C-alpha distance (Angstrom), angle and dihedral (degrees) to the residues before:
residue distance angle dihedral
M1 . . .
R2 3.77 . .
V3 3.76 121.8 .
Y4 3.76 120.3 -162.3
L5 3.77 123.3 -162.4
V6 3.78 107.9 -123.2
D7 3.77 125.8 -170.1
R8 3.80 103.3 -150.2
N9 3.73 134.5 152.3
I10 3.78 101.8 -127.5
P11 3.79 113.4 177.0
G12 3.80 110.8 -110.9
I13 3.83 94.1 11.4
T14 3.78 119.6 100.5
K15 3.78 122.5 -148.3
E16 3.80 88.2 -112.8
Q17 3.83 91.5 55.0
L18 3.80 91.0 47.9
A19 3.81 91.0 49.5
A20 3.81 91.2 48.5
A21 3.81 91.7 49.8
Q22 3.79 91.5 49.1
A23 3.81 92.0 47.7
A24 3.81 90.1 50.8
A25 3.82 90.6 50.1
I26 3.79 90.9 50.9
K27 3.82 91.6 50.7
A28 3.81 90.3 48.1
A29 3.81 93.5 52.3
P30 3.81 109.4 113.8
V31 3.77 115.5 -108.3
P32 3.80 114.5 -151.6
K33 3.79 112.9 -122.7
V34 3.77 112.2 -123.0
L35 3.77 122.1 -156.8
P36 3.82 106.3 -116.9
Q37 3.80 117.9 -119.8
A38 3.80 92.5 -112.4
S39 3.81 90.7 54.1
V40 3.81 91.3 48.3
E41 3.80 89.9 52.2
N42 3.82 93.0 45.4
A43 3.78 91.7 48.9
Y44 3.81 90.9 48.6
V45 3.79 94.1 48.2
S46 3.80 89.4 46.3
G47 3.80 92.7 52.0
V48 3.80 96.4 -116.3
L49 3.81 91.0 113.4
T50 3.78 123.3 44.3
R51 3.78 118.2 -135.2
P52 3.85 92.9 -102.5
K53 3.81 91.6 50.2
A54 3.81 92.4 45.9
T55 3.80 88.9 49.7
G56 3.80 89.5 51.9
Y57 3.79 92.3 52.2
L58 3.81 91.5 47.7
K59 3.80 90.0 49.9
A60 3.82 88.5 51.8
L61 3.81 86.4 57.2
G62 3.81 89.5 56.4
Y63 3.81 103.2 -93.9
D64 3.79 120.0 132.6
D65 3.83 122.4 -129.7
A66 3.80 94.0 -95.3
T67 3.80 94.9 49.9
A68 3.81 92.3 44.7
G69 3.80 88.0 51.8
V70 3.80 91.6 51.8
I71 3.82 90.9 49.9
L72 3.82 92.5 50.6
D73 3.82 92.9 42.3
T74 3.81 88.4 53.0
D75 3.80 90.3 50.4
E76 3.80 89.7 51.5
Q77 3.81 92.0 49.6
K78 3.80 93.4 47.1
N79 3.81 90.6 48.5
A80 3.81 101.2 35.0
G81 3.81 93.4 142.0
V82 3.79 91.8 50.8
F83 3.81 93.0 54.0
K84 3.82 90.1 59.9
K85 3.83 88.8 65.0
P86 3.82 123.7 82.1
P87 3.84 114.6 -100.7
G88 3.82 93.1 -104.3
E89 3.78 91.3 59.0
R90 3.79 92.4 44.9
A91 3.82 91.7 55.0
K92 3.79 90.5 71.2
S93 3.81 89.4 78.6
L94 3.82 94.9 64.6
S95 3.79 117.9 112.1
A96 3.80 122.8 -131.0
G97 3.82 88.9 -112.8
T98 3.79 93.0 54.7
L99 3.79 89.9 47.3
S100 3.80 89.0 52.1
D101 3.83 91.1 51.9
L102 3.80 90.7 49.1
L103 3.81 91.7 49.5
L104 3.81 94.0 48.0
L105 3.79 90.8 51.6
G106 3.79 92.9 48.0
I107 3.80 94.8 -116.2
I108 3.79 90.8 123.7
D109 3.80 129.2 20.1
A110 3.81 128.4 -129.3
G111 3.82 92.0 -95.7
Q112 3.79 92.3 54.4
M113 3.79 90.6 46.6
N114 3.81 90.8 52.3
T115 3.80 90.7 49.2
Y116 3.81 91.5 51.5
L117 3.83 92.2 45.2
L118 3.80 90.7 51.5
A119 3.80 89.9 49.7
L120 3.82 87.9 52.6
G121 3.79 90.4 52.4
Y122 3.80 100.7 -106.3
């Protein structure tokens, strides 16, 4: 939703009332939730996101392909032992907060979140 400030003389409406209504509309405008970089990296290391999907999320945060590749390569190097495991085993390292972010963004569904939480011992 886009809100434009308009300076109009509307009978019965003061400029202050118009400004307040416009400010309220701006505050009410939906703000898309963006997966934070740390959550993208955690989800990638944990096997919830594939490399192409993780790259896409990093690009949505403003990184170019090369920089996203460096970030993911660094994650792979720092977690070399983890990347030898199948994705299901890697998912055990996700935090509840990261799982919540992934659920809110529709990357995982409630069933997957419950499975991961059970694997974490919740």
